[in-house]
C-alpha positions as a printed NumPy array, in Angstrom:
array([[145.26 ,  87.056, -54.599],
       [141.92 ,  88.727, -55.259],
       [141.597,  86.59 , -58.377],
       [142.173,  83.446, -56.276],
       [139.41 ,  83.611, -53.648],
       [139.324,  79.858, -53.06 ],
       [143.07 ,  79.807, -52.349],
       [142.644,  82.638, -49.86 ],
       [139.679,  80.836, -48.26 ],
       [141.689,  77.618, -48.008],
       [144.565,  79.41 , -46.256],
       [142.222,  81.257, -43.86 ],
       [140.362,  78.094, -42.915],
       [143.62 ,  76.235, -42.302],
       [144.929,  79.099, -40.143],
       [141.599,  79.262, -38.282],
       [141.811,  75.603, -37.296],
       [145.586,  75.486, -36.782],
       [146.553,  78.931, -35.545],
       [150.308,  79.512, -35.218],
       [149.717,  81.297, -31.898],
       [147.757,  79.719, -29.076],
       [147.296,  82.895, -27.007],
       [147.491,  86.623, -27.491],
       [148.339,  88.918, -24.586],
       [147.25 ,  92.54 , -24.493],
       [148.135,  95.197, -21.95 ],
       [145.186,  97.555, -21.65 ],
       [146.88 , 100.914, -21.879],
       [144.653, 103.94 , -21.774],
       [146.392, 106.833, -20.069],
       [143.376, 109.137, -20.389],
       [140.83 , 106.975, -18.631],
       [140.319, 105.18 , -15.379],
       [137.515, 103.144, -16.959],
       [136.945,  99.778, -15.352],
       [134.704,  97.129, -16.839],
       [133.329,  93.912, -15.507],
       [133.054,  90.832, -17.679],
       [132.015,  87.367, -16.536],
       [132.555,  88.371, -12.928],
       [136.095,  89.676, -13.545],
       [137.043,  93.322, -13.106],
       [139.309,  94.612, -15.868],
       [141.196,  97.847, -15.174],
       [143.543,  99.992, -17.27 ],
       [147.061,  98.504, -17.482],
       [145.773,  94.999, -16.794],
       [147.123,  92.339, -19.109],
       [144.575,  89.998, -20.603],
       [145.127,  86.853, -22.63 ],
       [142.826,  85.62 , -25.355],
       [142.937,  82.03 , -26.569],
       [142.822,  82.049, -30.369],
       [141.058,  78.692, -30.316],
       [138.183,  80.094, -28.266],
       [137.446,  82.881, -30.745],
       [138.206,  80.936, -33.903],
       [135.947,  78.039, -32.915],
       [133.064,  80.061, -31.503],
       [129.813,  78.299, -32.439],
       [127.92 ,  81.585, -32.397],
       [130.179,  82.847, -35.206],
       [131.234,  79.789, -37.204],
       [128.716,  77.181, -38.332],
       [130.126,  73.755, -37.463],
       [133.486,  75.193, -36.313],
       [135.035,  71.751, -35.833],
       [134.73 ,  71.036, -39.574],
       [137.231,  72.099, -42.216],
       [135.153,  74.209, -44.601],
       [137.062,  76.808, -46.656],
       [133.877,  77.678, -48.546],
       [132.597,  79.493, -45.431],
       [135.002,  82.36 , -46.281],
       [133.579,  82.98 , -49.756],
       [131.149,  85.92 , -50.056],
       [128.747,  83.915, -52.209],
       [128.316,  81.379, -49.377],
       [128.108,  83.737, -46.387],
       [126.207,  86.935, -45.613],
       [128.265,  90.148, -45.291],
       [127.368,  90.38 , -41.589],
       [128.466,  86.803, -40.886],
       [131.68 ,  87.299, -42.884],
       [132.465,  90.458, -40.881],
       [131.899,  88.573, -37.599],
       [134.189,  85.764, -38.784],
       [136.895,  88.279, -39.722],
       [136.589,  89.92 , -36.276],
       [137.061,  86.548, -34.569],
       [139.972,  85.525, -36.814],
       [142.936,  86.28 , -34.548],
       [145.621,  84.222, -36.252],
       [147.919,  87.246, -36.559],
       [146.577,  89.318, -33.675],
       [143.929,  92.015, -33.717],
       [143.658,  95.78 , -34.059],
       [146.876,  97.667, -33.372],
       [148.335,  94.395, -32.09 ],
       [148.21 ,  92.709, -35.489],
       [151.607,  91.201, -36.263],
       [151.391,  92.252, -39.866],
       [148.765,  92.922, -42.477],
       [146.715,  89.705, -42.743],
       [146.316,  90.064, -46.486],
       [150.069,  90.488, -46.988],
       [150.829,  87.344, -44.957],
       [148.171,  85.314, -46.749],
       [149.547,  86.536, -50.091],
       [153.041,  85.409, -49.062],
       [151.729,  81.99 , -48.028],
       [149.874,  81.774, -51.333],
       [153.035,  82.424, -53.338]])
């Protein structure tokens, strides 16, 4: 797959625009802390469940230039700065995020590619 960067970019861009999951739910479990944070006027406490809309992160105008357009070339390193590419990867929640990732993104994309 590393020798087929355009194929990988095409799959990522398709999954960005047409994510198989609309929402991701996370239970904030941190048994060692009673940390509470406030975001946009909401108080978030340990053990709260939050939901993130994949569409909101994968179409964020501050991360993706012209997010409404299909542009697989945005995923290629020669077209995007390393910082921008890292931000795009962090907002790409098609398969979840962090320890909540359904599976290794690269493995799934490789399977789709085959």
